[in-house]
N, C-alpha and C positions, 0 to 999 in steps of 0.2 A: 290847348296851350296857347297863351296869349303872346303875340309877337309885337315889339315896338316898331314904329315906322322908321324907314331909312332916313338919316339926316341929309339935308340938301345944302349945297353951298349957298352963300348969300346972293350970288349973282345968278342963281337958277331961275329959269323961266317957267311959266305955267306948263309949257310943253314937257319940260324936264320932269316936273312933278307928276304929270300923267303917266310918263314912261315908267317912273319908279313905282308908282302904284300898280301898274300892270304887272311889273316883274314880281312885286310882292304877292299879288293874287295867284300868279302861276306857281310861285314857290309854295304857297299854302296848299294849293290843290295837290301838288306833288307829295307834300308831307302826309296829307289825308289819304291819298292813294296808297302810300307806303304803309301807313298804319293799318288800313283795311286789308292789304295783302298779308301783313304779318298776322293779323287776327284770323284771317281765313286759313293761313298756313298752320297757325297754332291749333285752330279747331280741327283741321284735317288730321294733324298729327295726333291730337287727342282721340279723335274717332278711330283713326287707324290703330292706335294703341289699344283702345277698348275693344275693337274688333279682334285684334290679335289675342288679347286676353280671353275674350269669349271663345274664340276658336281653339285656344289652348285648353280651356275648360272642356269644351265638347270633345276635343281629341283625347283628353285623359279619360273621360267617361266612355268614349267609343273604344279605346284600346282595352280598357278593363272589361267592357262588355264583350268584346271579341275574344278575350282570353279566358273568360269565366263562363261556366255553365250553371252557376248558382244565381238564380234570379234575386234571391234575398240579399246576397252579398253585393251584387251590382246595384241594387236599389239603395242599400245602405250607403255605399260609396257615393252615388250620385246625389243623395240628399245632403251629405256633408259638403261635397264640392260646390254645389249650388249655393248653399248658405254662406260658405266662406267667400265665394266670389261676389255675391250680392250684398254681403254684410248683414244678413238676416239672422234672427235669433233661434228659430225653431223650424224643423221640417218633420213631416209625418207621412207615412204610407198607409193607404187604405185599399183593401181588395174588394172587388165587386163579387157579390155572392147571390145565391138564390135566383140565378138566371137574370141578373140585372135588377132585382127588386130591393136589394139591400147593399149598404156600404159598411164594411166591417174593418176596423183598425186591426193591423196585424203585428203590432209591437215592433215595428221597424221605424226608428226615429233618430233625429240628431238635435242636440241642444248645445248652443254656444256657451251657456252658463247654466248647467243643470241645477245647481243649488237654488238660484233665483227662480228658475222656471219649474221647480219641482211640482207644485200643485197642478200646473197646467199639463206637465208631462204625464202625470198620473192619470188624468181624465182622458188624455189623448192616446195613450198606449193601447187601450182596449175599450172599444165602444161599438155599437151598432146603430145605424140610423137608417130608416126606410128611404126609399126613393123620394126625392123632393124636399127632405127635411135636412136642416143644417147645411154647412158649406159643402161637404162632399156629396150630400144627398141632392143638392141643386145641380152640381156638376153631372151627377149620374142621370138626373132627369133631362137636362138640356143638352148634354153631350158637347159642352164647350166650357172654357175656363170661366171662373167667377172670382171677383175681387171685392175686398172690403177696405174702404179708405179709413174708416174710424169704427173700431169694434164697439165703442161705447154707444154709438148711434143705432146698432143693429140688435134689437131685442130678440130676434128670431135665432140668433147664433147660440147654439145650445151649450157652449163652453164659455160663454161671455164673462161670467163672474170670475172664473179662474184665470182667464186671459187678462182681464183688467188688473187682478192681483199681481200678475207677473209683469205688469206695465207694458203689455203688448198693444200696439196701436192698429196695425194694418195686417191684412192677410190676402192670400190668393191661393187658388186650387186649380189643378190641371188634370185632364184625363190622360191615361195611357191606354192606347188601343192597339189591337192586333187585327189588321184588316178593318172590318166594320164593327168589330166587337170591342167594347170597353172592358178592360181586364183589371185596371187599378186606377187609383187617384192619388196624386201627391199634393200636399198642402204645405204652405210656408207662412210664417208669422214674423213680424218685425216690430220693434219698438219705435221705429221711425216711419215716416211716410214712404210708400213704395212709388218712386218717381220713375219716369222713362218707361212706361208700361209697354211700349212697343218693343223695346229691347228685352224686357222681361219675358214677354210673350214669345218672342223669337228664340231666346236662349232656352227656356224651359221646354218649349215644344220640341225643339231639336234634341234636347237631352232625353225627353220622354220617348222619342222615336227610337233612340239607341237602346234604352232600357227595354222597350217593347220587343225589340228583335231578339233579346234573350229568351223571352217567353215563346216567340215563334220557333226558335231553335229547340227549346225544351219540348214544345208540342210536336215538332217534326220528329225528334228522337223518340218521344213516347209513342207516336203513331207507328214509326218503323218497328219499334220493339213490340208493340201490340200486334202488328201484322205478322211479325216473325214468329209470334207465339200463339196466334189464334187463327182459326179457320175463317177464311174470308166470307164464306156463304152463311154459316150459322152463328158466327161470333164466339163459338166455343173454343176452349183451349185445344191446341193441336197436339201432334205427337211429341214435339220438342218440349212444350210446357208440361205435358202429362209426364214425360220421362223425368223431368226435373222434380215434379211434385211427388212422384212415386219414390224416387231415391230419397228425398227428404223424409217422407213418411216412414220408409223402411228404417232409416237411421235412428228414428225416434221411438222405435218399438221397444217394449220392455225386454227383459232378459229372455223370456220364453218365446219372444217374437210372435205373440198373438195380438189380435185386435185390428188386423188389416185384411181387406178383401179386395179383389179385382174382378170386375164383371166385364166380359167381352160380349158385345151385342151386335148381331148381324141381322139386317132386315130380310125378311122372307118375301120373295116375289118382287123385289125392287128392280131387277134386271128386266123382267117382263113388262113392268110399267114403263121403264125407260124405252124399251124397244117399241112398245105400242103407241105411247103418247109423245115420245121425244124427251130429250134431256131437260128441257125447261120444266116438264112435268115432274121429272125425277128430282130436280132442284127444289121445286115447290113442296114436294112430299118431304124431303129432308128437313126443310125449314119448319114444316108443320110438326113433324115427329120430334124435332128438337124442343119445340115449345111444350109438347106433351110430356116429354121426358123430364124437362125442368120442373114442370108442375108436379109430377109424380115424386121427384126428389124432395121438393119443398114439403109435400104432404107427408112423406116418410120421416123427414126430420122434425116436423111438428107433432108427429104422433107420439114421440117420446123425447123427453128432455135429454136423454143420453143416446141419441141416435147416431152420434159421431158426425164426422165431416165428410162431405161427398164432393168429388170433382167429376163432372161430366165432360168428356172430350170426344171430338170427332177425329179419328185417326186416318180416315181415307175412305172414299167411296161411300158405301152404306154401312160402314163399321163404326160403332161407338164403343167407348170404354168408360166405365165408372170406377173411380178409385174411392174406396171407403176406408177411412182410418178412424181410430178411436171407437171401434164398435163395442157395444155393450154386451152382446151375446153372439154365439156362433151361428145363429140362424137369421141374423139381421139382413144379410144380403139376399136370402131367399124371399124375405118379406118385400124388399124393394123390387126384386124381380117380378113378383106377383103384381105389384102396382104398375110396373112398366108394361106388362102384358095387358093389364086392364085398360090403360089409357090408349092402347092401340086398337081396341075393339071397335071404336067408332070409325066410320069411313072418312076419307079425305077427299075433298072435291078437286078433281083434276080436269081442266077444261070444262066440259059439260057433264062429265061422268063422276061417279063416286067410286073410289077404289079403297081397298083395304090392304094394309101391309102388316103382317105379324112380325115377330122377332124370335130369333134363336139366341139364347143367353147361356153363356158358360161362366161358372164361378169358381174361383180358387181362393182359399183362405191362407193367410200366413201361418207359420209355425216353425218349430225348431229345425225342421228338415231343410229349410230354405236358407241359402247363403246370400242371396241377393234378390231384389224385387223382380228382375227379369225372369227368373225361374217361375215366379208366381204368375207373371203375365203369360208366359209360355203355356203353363198348365191351364189357365183360364181359357186360352185360345183353343187348346185341345178339347176342353169340355164344350166349348161353343160348337165346334165341328161335330162333336158327338150329338149335341142337341139338334143340329141341323139335319143330321142323318136320321133322326127319329121322327121328323115331320115338323110342320110349322107350329110356332107358338110354344116351344118346349124350353125348359131350363134344366141344365145338367150341372151338378157340382162335382168338381174333380175329386177322384179317389186314386189310391195307389194302383188298384187293378186297372182302372181306366188309363192311367198313365202308361202302364206296361203295354196294354193293347195298342194304345195310340202310337207309342214309340216304335213298336214292332211294325205297325202299318206305315209309319213314316220311313222306317229303314227299308221296307219292301219297296216303297215308292222310289226311294233313292236308288235302289238296286235296279229297278225297272228303267229308270232314266239311263243308267250306265249300260243296261242291256240294249236299249235302243241305239245308244251312241256306239257301242262296240259290236253291234250286229250279232247278238247272242241267240236270236230266235231262229228256229228252223220249222219247216212245214212237213207234216206227215199227211198221207192221203189215204182215206178209208174208201174202199170200193163200194159202189152202189150197183146192185144187180136187179135185173128183171126177175121177179119171182115166178116159179113154175117153169115148165118146159126145160130149155137148155141152160137156164139161169145165166143169161147173157150179161156181160159186163157193160153197163151203160155209162158210168162216169165215176167221179170221185168227189168226196167232200174234203176240202182243204182244212186241216186241223193244225193249229199252232202248238209248238212245244218250246220250252225255254231251256236252252243248253247252258245251265248255270255253271260258272267256272269252278265252284266248290261242291255244289249239291247235285250235280249231274242233271239228267233230263227231268224237267218239271212239267206236270200236266197243266192245262189251262185253268182248271178249277182253282188252283192254288194262287193264281196271280191276276186273272182277268177281272175279278171284282175290284181289286185295288186299282187296276188300270182304268176301269170305268169310273171309279170314284174320283181319281186324280185327273181325269181328262186325257191321260196318255193313250187311251184306247184309240183315239183318233190317229195318232202316229203309227201305232201298231197295226190298226186296220188298213191304213193305206199301204203299209209294207206287205201285209198278207195279200191284198188285192193284186199288187204288182207282181209279187213272187209267184202266186198261183197262176196268173195269166201267162207269165213268162215260161213257167214249167210246162203248162199245157201246150204252148206254142212249140216248145222243143219236142214234145211227144208227137204232135201232129206232123212236124217236119220230118220225122224219121219213119212215119207210117207210109207204106207204099200206097200209091193211088189205086182206087178200086177195092180197098180192103174193108169197105163197109162204113157204116156211120161212125164218125170219130167220137170218142168219149167226151163228155162235158165235164166242167169243173164247177162245183157248188161252193160258194164263198159266203161265210157269215159276215153280216154287216151290223155293227153295233149302232144303237140309236144315236149316240153322239156323232158318230161318223156320218150316218145317213142325213142328219140334220145340218151338216155343214153347208153353207150357202153354195159352195163350189162342188158339191158332191157329184152332180150329173156331169159337170165338165171334167172332173177327175176320172170318171168312168170312161168317158169318150177319149180322153188323152191316153189312158192305159191301153185301151183297145187299139188305138192307132199306133202306139209305140211298140206293142208286142206283136201285133198282126194276128192275134187270136180271133177266130170267127165269133161274132157277137152271139150267135145262137148256140154256141157251146159254153156260154158263161151263164150261170144261174146265181142270182144274188138272194141270200136268205135273210129276211128281216123278221123281227118278232112283233107281236101286237103292241109292245111298248112304244114303237115308233108311231103307230096310229093314235095311241092315247095322247101323245104330246101334240101332234098337229096333223089331223087326218086329211085336211085339204091339201096341205103341202105334200104329204106322203103320196096322195093320188097323182098330183101333178108330176112329181119326180118319177114315179113308177111308169106313168104313161109315156114320159119322155124317153126313158131308157128302153122301154119295150118297143118304141117306134124304131129304135136302132137294131132290134132283133134280140136283145138281152132278155133272158127269161127270169121270172121272179118267183120266189117261194115264200110261203108264210110258215115260219118255223114254230115248233112247239104248239101246234094248233090245239085249242081246247083248254089250255092252261091259263089263259088270260081272261079278259072281260069282253063281253059284247062281240064275240067272235063272228056271229052270223051277220051283224051289221058291217063288220069289216069286209067279209066276203062279198057282201052286196055292193059295197061302194069302192073297194080297192081292186085294181087290176092285177090279180095273181094268176100264175100258170100251174102252180103245184102247192099241195098241202103236205106238210110233214107231220105225221102222227107222233106225238111225244112218246119217248121211251117209257114213261111211267105207265101209260095205258098198255103198251106191249108187254111190260114186265108182269102186269097183273091180268093178262088176257084170259086166264083161267077163271077169273072172277066174272060172273054173269054181268055185273054192272059195267065193268070195263069192256067186256066183249060187246055189249050193247052200244056203248059209246063209240067203239071202233067201227061197228057196223053202220051207225048213224053218220059218222064222218065219211065213210066210203060211199054211202048212198047220196049224201049231200054233194060230194065231189063229183059223182057221176052226173047228177042233175045239172051241175054248173060247168060240166066239161073240163074239170080239173084233174090232173094226174095226182097220185098219192104215193108218198114214200114213207114207209114205216121205219122208225129209228129203233135201235137197241134190240135187235133180234139176237137173243143169246142162246137159243136152243132150237133143235129140230122141230119140236112140238109147236113152238111159237111161229116158226116159219110156215109149217103145214097149216096151222089154223088161219093165218093171214091169207095164204093162197086160197084156201077154201072159201074165205070171205070175199075174195075178188080183189085183194090188194095187188097193185101192179109191181111196185118196186120196194126194195128194202135194203137195209144196211145194218150191220151189227157184228159182234165178235163171232157169231156162228157162221156168218158169211165171209167175213174177212176183217182182220184187225188193221188199224192204221199202220202204214208202212212209210219208210222214207221214199224219196222220189224214185230211186233206181229200182227198189224192190216192188213198189206199187205199180209203176209203169211197165214192169216186166210182165205183169198179168195180161197186158194187151197182147204181147207176143205169144204167151202160153195159150191164150184162148184162140188166137189166130192159127197157131200150129195144130191145136186140137181140131 
């Protein structure tokens, strides 16, 4: 702005003129400073306003992203908000596919004037470009934003013709990343130059970060859901997901409820591998078995176009389940079971060894008799246990007869648990005599009976097999051991001193009980607590113990014999490799099985008994013959030189009071 000079009076001197000029210059400097300050303030207010508008934009996008779990909806909203804020004409979203090798438009876009932009919108909604080609392809290759100042100058831009028809001038594209991974690309187009690129870069980068967080949350939720429904080790569906799929498959069955099967698979020998090599080896085996099972299922489904759908799940430990639905015929599951057995025939390398694991498979088919899928699962489980009882590598399909037998067995097991809890067992004692001479009472064998609340007194043959199969024999055996020793201690306490050699107690020990890691310590504890003399306790074990682990059997027998406890080999001659057991295991007594005594009139049986007696004599072992039922059997055994015997002919099993009264009767006689 031009200012006129100040007028001077006529009598002004040159000094006055200089003063006036100085004042004028100062005034002009003040005016310029004020104008600069006003310009700075105006620019600051404008920048503040633009910053607030940008922050408001980002806040809207952030709020929407935080409230929504739908990535598509958040992306759609962000594209529109950015275009409106920047005054741009078109925005488009592209997803990253094929592990970062392709950019694929996903039909998420915004157009300020759809009618004018229609040709360009159509080619932008759905396209695929490889890494490095086109605008999104370059962003994918370089992992940073790219801009186009004039589309007409860029022949490489693959939608150039349609963009120019829509009168679009400039463009920019930005990556959206989650961590180090690019997951999407957003591109924008304008009919005007895109100015202030620093502001554009800042705004869209921050908006893209908020959009990317939606994907992060989606992935986190998906990972949590996957972990909740899948086995962490094998990646297979777990029990929860299997239950869900079983219920859904059952609901879609036809009216006759056919076409579905459930297979329960339990690995044979898995515990032994775990115990020998460690849990890391067991885990490696499970992963290997999973891969083999998956390959078998693929082969099964490829073998027929109507093989149905299969879901393989790991439901815990070494147990797998296969759900088969849409089956073409009633034998399909058996064919798959055969394939599963086949793929397990080859060994798995564990550490430096090769191990084999078979499988026991139980199958149950759906049908009109089932009201829900859990009943099918239960029956398949019963069939699997039946297969396991038949040996390794077996398949059993559920039948009504099997169901009745299994349910009876389960009911018996339940009652046995109640009997242990309610102390329904009692001990009877069968006397053991010296044969020949005065037939002196030597001791007793403790024999368990079940005092059932409704069925009365039950012999052990009716429940011991079920107790052994269920593992309850360990608890029952410990109870027998303590009760028998306590009873013998009571008998010894009431016998007068000097009344002769006190009777012993012979106690049967089940293999599962003997193989408990703390078995020897349990014997020592019972001896100490009851005060019974160790040399009056005889533990009877069968050859089955040695079959399982001969080395450990020898160690345990030697340990308890060092305390004075005697040991007997029960049912001698009915197992395998009996002579090798006698050579390697420290026994004091052999018990001749009742089957040989019952047929002692047969020359073959008599020769076997004679051989046992001769062998025992050469090894300095005493012999007890079981099951002497007649005077002739007893006389024959005496003639053959058998020292001791027991059986109904000599004395039946009696309760504690009646059995121990025999000691008083013999002493009185």
